[in-house]
TIDOVEX-466278 format. One record per residue: x, y, z of N, C-alpha, C in turn. Coordinates in steps of 0.2 Angstrom, whole numbers. Atoms other than C-alpha are relative to their C-alpha. Example, Ala and Ser with C-alpha at 12.3 -4.5 7.8 and 13.67 -1.06 7.14 Angstrom:
// residues 2
SITE    n.c1    n.c2    n.c3   ca.c1   ca.c2   ca.c3    c.c1    c.c2    c.c3
SITE       4      -6       0      62     -22      39       4       6       0
SITE      -4      -6      -1      68      -5      36      -4       5       3
***
This chain:
// residues 259
SITE    n.c1    n.c2    n.c3   ca.c1   ca.c2   ca.c3    c.c1    c.c2    c.c3
SITE      -5      -1       4     167     -88    -216       3      -8      -2
SITE       0       6       3     173    -103    -226       9       0      -2
SITE      -7       2       2     192    -110    -231       0       1      -7
SITE      -2       1       7     199    -106    -247       2      -7      -2
SITE      -1       7       3     203    -122    -257       8      -2       2
SITE      -6       2      -2     223    -121    -254       0       0       8
SITE      -2       0      -5     220    -118    -237      -4      -7       4
SITE       2       6      -3     209    -134    -234       4      -6      -1
SITE      -6       4       2     224    -144    -243       4       1       7
SITE      -4      -1      -5     235    -135    -229      -1      -4       5
SITE       2       1      -8     225    -139    -214      -4      -8      -1
SITE       2       7       1     218    -157    -221      -1      -5       6
SITE       1       4      -7     224    -166    -206      -2       2       6
SITE       4      -5      -6     216    -154    -193      -8      -2      -2
SITE       7       0       0     200    -155    -203      -4      -7       0
SITE       2       7       1     197    -174    -205       1      -2       9
SITE       2       2      -5     199    -174    -186      -7       1       3
SITE       8      -2      -2     180    -174    -177       2       5       5
SITE      -2      -4      -4     189    -164    -164       1       6      -1
SITE      -3      -6       3     194    -150    -174      -6       2      -5
SITE       5       1       6     184    -152    -191       1       6      -4
SITE       0      -7       3     181    -136    -203      -3       5       4
SITE       1      -4      -6     173    -127    -190       4       2       5
SITE      -5      -1      -5     186    -128    -179       8       2      -3
SITE      -7      -4       2     200    -123    -191      -3       7      -2
SITE       3      -4       1     189    -110    -196       1       6       5
SITE      -2      -6      -7     189    -102    -177       7       2       0
SITE      -6      -2      -2     208    -104    -178       3       6      -5
SITE      -3      -5       5     211     -94    -193      -5       6       1
SITE       2      -5       0     199     -81    -186       4       3       7
SITE      -3       0      -5     210     -81    -170       5       6       1
SITE      -5      -5      -1     222     -67    -164       4       0       6
SITE      -5       3      -5     236     -74    -153       5       6       0
SITE      -5      -4      -1     248     -62    -145       5      -5       4
SITE      -6       4      -4     264     -71    -139       5       6       3
SITE      -4      -4      -4     274     -64    -126       7      -1       2
SITE      -5       2      -1     291     -68    -127       2      -5      -6
SITE      -1       4       9     300     -76    -145       6      -4       3
SITE      -6       3      -1     313     -86    -134       0      -8       0
SITE       0       8       0     315    -104    -128      -7      -2       1
SITE       7       3       0     296    -106    -124      -3       3      -7
SITE       4      -3       5     289     -93    -137       2      -3      -7
SITE      -1       1       6     299     -98    -152      -3      -8      -3
SITE       3       7       0     294    -119    -152      -8       3       1
SITE       6       0       1     277    -113    -148      -2       4      -5
SITE       2      -4       6     276    -100    -162      -2      -4      -7
SITE      -1       4       6     280    -114    -174      -6      -3      -2
SITE       7       3       1     264    -123    -169      -6       5      -1
SITE       4      -4       1     255    -109    -167      -2       2      -7
SITE      -2      -1       7     258    -104    -184      -4      -5      -6
SITE       0       5       5     256    -121    -192      -8      -1       2
SITE       7       0      -3     239    -122    -182      -5       3      -6
SITE       3      -5       5     234    -108    -195      -4       7       4
SITE       1      -7      -5     232     -94    -180      -1       6      -6
SITE       1      -3       5     224     -81    -192       5       6       1
SITE      -2      -6      -2     232     -66    -183       6       0       6
SITE      -4       0      -4     249     -65    -174       3       5       2
SITE      -5      -5      -3     257     -52    -162       5      -2       4
SITE      -8       3      -3     276     -56    -157       1       6       4
SITE      -2      -4      -6     282     -47    -141       6      -2       2
SITE      -7       1      -2     301     -48    -137       4       5       1
SITE      -5      -6       1     313     -33    -133       8      -2       0
SITE      -7       2       0     329     -45    -133       2      -1      -8
SITE      -3       0       6     341     -47    -147       3      -8       1
SITE      -3       8       0     348     -67    -153       7       0       3
SITE      -9       2      -2     364     -73    -144       0      -7      -2
SITE      -3       6       2     373     -87    -149      -2      -6       5
SITE       1       7      -6     368     -97    -133      -8       0      -2
SITE       7       3       1     350     -96    -138      -1      -6      -6
SITE       1       3       5     352    -106    -153      -2      -8       2
SITE       2       7      -1     351    -124    -144      -7      -1       2
SITE       6       3      -1     333    -122    -141      -5       5      -3
SITE       6      -5       2     325    -106    -148       1      -2      -9
SITE      -2       4       6     323    -116    -165      -2       4      -7
SITE       3      -4       7     316    -102    -177       7       5      -1
SITE      -4      -3       1     334     -94    -177       6      -3      -1
SITE      -6       2       3     351     -95    -184       5       3       1
SITE      -5      -4       0     369     -90    -184      -2       7      -2
SITE      -1      -5       3     366     -77    -195      -5       5       3
SITE       5      -4      -3     352     -69    -184       2       3       6
SITE      -4      -2      -7     364     -66    -170       1       7       0
SITE       0      -7       0     362     -48    -163      -7       3      -3
SITE       6      -1       4     345     -45    -173      -5       0       4
SITE       6       0      -4     329     -41    -164      -5      -8       0
SITE       4       6      -1     319     -57    -159      -8       0      -4
SITE       7       0       4     301     -52    -163       0       1      -6
SITE       1      -1       7     306     -45    -179       0      -5      -5
SITE      -2       6       4     314     -61    -184      -5      -5       0
SITE       5       5       1     301     -71    -178      -7       2      -5
SITE       5      -1       5     288     -61    -188       2      -2      -7
SITE      -3       3       7     299     -64    -204      -1      -8      -1
SITE       1       8       1     299     -82    -200      -7      -3      -2
SITE       7       3       2     280     -83    -200      -3       2      -8
SITE       4      -2       7     277     -73    -216       5      -6      -5
SITE      -3       4       4     291     -85    -224      -5      -7       0
SITE       3       9      -2     280    -103    -217      -6       2      -3
SITE       8      -1       2     263     -95    -221      -2       7      -1
SITE       2      -9       3     258     -79    -232      -7       0       1
SITE       7      -2       0     240     -82    -227      -1       2       8
SITE       2      -2      -7     242     -77    -210       4       8       2
SITE      -3      -8       1     244     -58    -204       5      -2       8
SITE      -6       1      -6     259     -56    -190       2       8       1
SITE      -3      -6      -2     265     -40    -181       5      -1       6
SITE      -6       1      -4     281     -38    -171      -1       6       5
SITE      -1      -7      -5     282     -26    -155       8      -2       3
SITE      -8       2      -3     301     -26    -151       1       5       5
SITE       0      -4      -6     298     -20    -134      -2      -1       6
SITE       2       5      -6     295     -24    -116      -7       3       2
SITE       7      -3      -3     278     -23    -108       1       0       6
SITE       1      -1      -7     274     -18     -93      -7       3       1
SITE       7      -3      -2     259      -9     -84      -1       7      -3
SITE       3      -6       3     259       6     -94      -2      -1      -7
SITE       2       2       7     258      -3    -111      -4      -5      -2
SITE       3       7       2     251     -20    -108      -6       0      -3
SITE       5      -2       2     234     -15    -111      -3       2      -7
SITE       1      -1       7     237      -8    -126       2      -4      -6
SITE      -3       6       6     247     -21    -136      -4      -6       1
SITE       5       5      -1     235     -34    -128      -6       1      -5
SITE       6       0       3     220     -27    -135      -2      -2      -6
SITE       2       3       7     209     -36    -148       2      -7       0
SITE      -6       9       2     220     -55    -144      -7      -2       2
SITE       6       6      -1     207     -69    -144       3      -5       7
SITE      -4       2      -6     221     -75    -130       7       2       0
SITE      -8      -1       1     238     -73    -126       4      -5       4
SITE      -4       7      -3     252     -86    -123       6       4       3
SITE      -6      -6      -3     266     -78    -111       4      -7       1
SITE      -5       5       0     282     -87    -112       7       4       3
SITE      -6      -5      -2     293     -72    -104       3      -4       5
SITE      -6       0      -3     307     -72     -93       0       2       7
SITE       0      -3      -6     302     -62     -78      -7       1       4
SITE       8      -1      -3     287     -60     -65      -3       5       0
SITE       2      -7       2     286     -42     -68      -5       0      -7
SITE       2       0       7     280     -44     -86      -6      -5       0
SITE       5       4      -2     270     -59     -80      -5       2       2
SITE       7      -2      -4     260     -51     -69      -3       7      -3
SITE       3      -7       4     258     -35     -79      -5      -1      -6
SITE       4       4       4     251     -47     -92      -7      -2       1
SITE       7       3      -4     240     -56     -81      -5       5       3
SITE       2      -5       0     233     -40     -75      -5       3      -6
SITE       2      -3       7     230     -33     -93      -6      -5      -3
SITE       5       5       3     221     -49     -97      -6      -1       3
SITE       5       1      -6     210     -49     -82      -6       7      -4
SITE       4      -5       2     204     -31     -88      -1       0      -7
SITE       2       0       7     202     -34    -105      -4      -8      -1
SITE       4       5       1     193     -50    -103       4      -7      -6
SITE      -3       4       5     206     -61    -113       3      -6       5
SITE      -4       6      -3     211     -79    -109       7       1       1
SITE      -7      -1      -1     230     -82    -103       1      -7      -1
SITE      -4       8      -1     240     -98    -106       6       2       2
SITE      -7       0      -3     255     -97     -95       5      -5      -1
SITE      -5       6       0     270    -106     -99       6      -1       2
SITE      -6      -1      -4     286    -108     -89       5      -5       0
SITE      -3       6      -1     301    -120     -87       7       3       4
SITE      -5       0      -5     315    -120     -74       4      -7       0
SITE      -4       6       1     329    -134     -78      -4      -5      -3
SITE       5       7       4     319    -150     -80      -8       1       5
SITE       9       1      -2     301    -143     -72      -3       4      -5
SITE       4      -7       3     289    -134     -83      -7       0       2
SITE       6      -1      -2     273    -127     -80      -5       5      -6
SITE       4      -4       5     258    -123     -90      -7      -1       3
SITE       7      -1      -1     240    -116     -86      -3       4      -5
SITE       4      -6       5     226    -107     -94      -3       5       6
SITE       4      -4      -5     218     -93     -83      -4       4      -2
SITE       5      -6       3     203     -82     -86      -3       1       7
SITE       3      -3      -5     202     -72     -71      -5       6      -1
SITE       5      -4       3     190     -61     -80      -6      -2       0
SITE       6       3      -2     177     -74     -75       0       1       7
SITE       1      -1      -7     168     -72     -59       3      -6       5
SITE      -2       5      -5     172     -89     -52       7      -5      -3
SITE      -7       4       4     190     -92     -61       6       5       3
SITE      -5      -3      -2     208     -88     -54       4       5      -6
SITE      -3      -5       3     219     -75     -62       6      -5       2
SITE      -7       2      -3     239     -79     -63       3       3       6
SITE      -3      -3      -5     243     -68     -50      -4      -3       6
SITE       3       3      -7     230     -78     -37       4      -7       1
SITE      -4       6      -2     243     -92     -41       7       2       2
SITE      -7       0      -3     261     -84     -38      -1       6       6
SITE       2      -6      -4     253     -68     -28       2       7      -1
SITE      -2      -6       2     260     -51     -25       8       1       2
SITE      -8      -1      -4     279     -56     -19       5       2      -7
SITE      -4      -2       7     286     -56     -38      -1       5      -5
SITE       1      -5       4     281     -40     -44       7       3      -1
SITE      -7      -1       0     300     -38     -48       3      -4      -8
SITE      -2       4       6     313     -44     -60       5      -5       3
SITE      -4       6      -5     318     -59     -50       1      -7      -2
SITE       0       7       2     316     -74     -60       7      -4       0
SITE      -8       5       1     331     -88     -61      -1       1      -7
SITE      -2      -1       9     338     -88     -79       4      -6      -1
SITE      -5       6       3     344    -101     -90       6       1      -1
SITE      -7      -1      -1     360     -92     -90       4      -2       6
SITE      -5       3      -7     363     -96     -72      -2      -8       1
SITE       5       6       0     352    -113     -71       2      -4      -5
SITE       1       4       5     354    -120     -88      -7      -3      -2
SITE       5       5       2     341    -130     -97       1      -1      -8
SITE       0       6       7     339    -143    -112      -4       4      -5
SITE       3      -2       5     333    -138    -128      -6      -3      -1
SITE       6       4       3     322    -152    -130      -6       0       7
SITE       4       0      -6     314    -150    -112      -3       7      -1
SITE       3      -6       1     309    -130    -117      -4      -2      -6
SITE       3       1       6     302    -137    -134      -6      -4       2
SITE       5       4      -3     292    -151    -125      -6       4       5
SITE       4      -4      -3     284    -137    -112      -4       5      -5
SITE       3      -2       4     281    -126    -126      -6      -2      -4
SITE       6       3       4     271    -136    -138      -5      -2       3
SITE       5       2      -2     262    -143    -124      -5       7       2
SITE       3      -7      -1     258    -123    -120      -5       2      -6
SITE       4      -2       6     252    -122    -138      -5      -4       0
SITE       6       5       0     241    -136    -138      -6       2       5
SITE       4      -3      -3     234    -128    -123      -3       5      -1
SITE       2      -6       3     231    -112    -130      -5      -2      -6
SITE       4       2       6     223    -120    -145      -7      -3       3
SITE       6       3      -4     210    -129    -133      -3       4       1
SITE       3      -4      -1     205    -113    -128      -5       3      -6
SITE       2      -1       6     203    -106    -145      -5      -2      -2
SITE       7       4       3     191    -120    -151      -4      -2       4
SITE       7       2      -4     180    -120    -136      -6       3      -4
SITE       6      -2       3     162    -117    -144       0      -1      -6
SITE      -1       2       6     169    -123    -160       1      -6      -2
SITE      -1       6       0     174    -139    -158       0      -3       5
SITE       0       5      -4     177    -155    -147       5      -1       2
SITE      -7       0      -1     195    -153    -142       0       0       8
SITE       0       1      -7     189    -153    -123      -2       7       4
SITE       0      -7      -4     187    -140    -109       7       4       0
SITE      -6      -4      -2     199    -125    -107       4      -2       7
SITE      -4       3      -5     205    -132     -91       3       6       4
SITE      -1      -7      -3     204    -114     -83       2      -1       7
SITE      -2       1      -8     213    -114     -65       4      -5       1
SITE      -3       4      -3     221    -129     -66       8       0      -4
SITE      -7       1       1     241    -130     -67       3      -6      -1
SITE      -3       5       2     250    -143     -77       7       0       2
SITE      -7       0      -2     267    -147     -68       4      -5      -5
SITE      -4       4       4     279    -157     -81       7      -1       2
SITE      -8       0      -2     295    -164     -74       4      -5      -6
SITE      -3       3       5     306    -169     -87       5      -6       1
SITE      -5       5      -2     318    -181     -78      -4      -8       1
SITE       3       5      -3     305    -193     -71      -2      -5      -6
SITE       3      -7       2     296    -189     -84      -7      -3       4
SITE       6       1      -3     279    -186     -75      -4       7      -2
SITE       4      -7      -1     265    -175     -76      -7      -1       5
SITE       6      -2      -3     252    -168     -62      -3       6      -1
SITE       4      -6      -1     240    -156     -60      -2       3       6
SITE       2      -4      -8     235    -143     -47      -4       4      -2
SITE       5      -5       1     219    -133     -46       2       6       3
SITE      -1      -5      -2     221    -115     -42      -6       2       2
SITE       7      -4      -4     209    -106     -31       0       7      -1
SITE       2      -7       0     203     -88     -33       2       3       6
SITE       0      -3      -6     210     -77     -21      -5       5       0
SITE       5      -6      -1     197     -66     -15       2       7       2
SITE      -3      -5       0     209     -54     -10       6       3      -5
SITE      -5       1       5     220     -54     -26      -2       7      -4
SITE       2      -7       2     222     -36     -32      -1      -1      -9
SITE       2       1       5     222     -42     -49      -6      -2      -3
SITE       6       2       2     205     -51     -52      -5      -1       7
SITE       4       0      -6     196     -49     -34      -7       3      -1
SITE       5      -6       4     185     -35     -42      -5      -3      -4
SITE       4       2       5     177     -46     -54      -6      -5       2
SITE       6       3      -3     160     -51     -51      -3       2       8
SITE       2      -1      -7     160     -42     -34      -6       6      -1
SITE       6      -4       2     144     -32     -31       0       6       5
***
């Protein structure tokens, strides 16, 4: 596959980067990313995934826009209040770049439908707001052999990590959080508050981390850093990384590589 002339012009600043180049841009154009959650994480992440030229995007969210979303969910406007986020996000992509294929899934993911919705993805970026969905997504990614970029925020703390639990030597997201959170029990922005710029900083770091995975083998942007969790402190500000060990008893990925 080669880039059409108008696409070359659009992505010229990518192509001149030795770490990306023409081959890397073509790889991004061939990628399919499923974005779970179009809110505080998903909204700014989507803007940079689309801007990067990800060729196919599937957008998942079961919520509608509320006025309180507008200080951080940057693709929505007051006229969008009460409308489905997934469908509005897909409309935003179509306005932004006609060269991208986009699909909306205005529903909730769970164990019964996650594999069907995620099937065929090159990568899943999960920015949803509850552990039950996050774990269902993680388990489906392991079964489907899809890399997962997990992005989360709580007040001024962010977490970004790439997981590849389908690989024998790599942990999945469930290895990190365990089974205790198989429920709707995340803290909420409504209760704890969130600064819009903090959500944007963590989300765009997540988009960068996803692009790192998508370019593996096609460019020299660096290792995908599977199993390394980046902790972002927005108040200090500071960042540190932790290595997540594969849990040999994990019900999500322990069977991978087992004899």
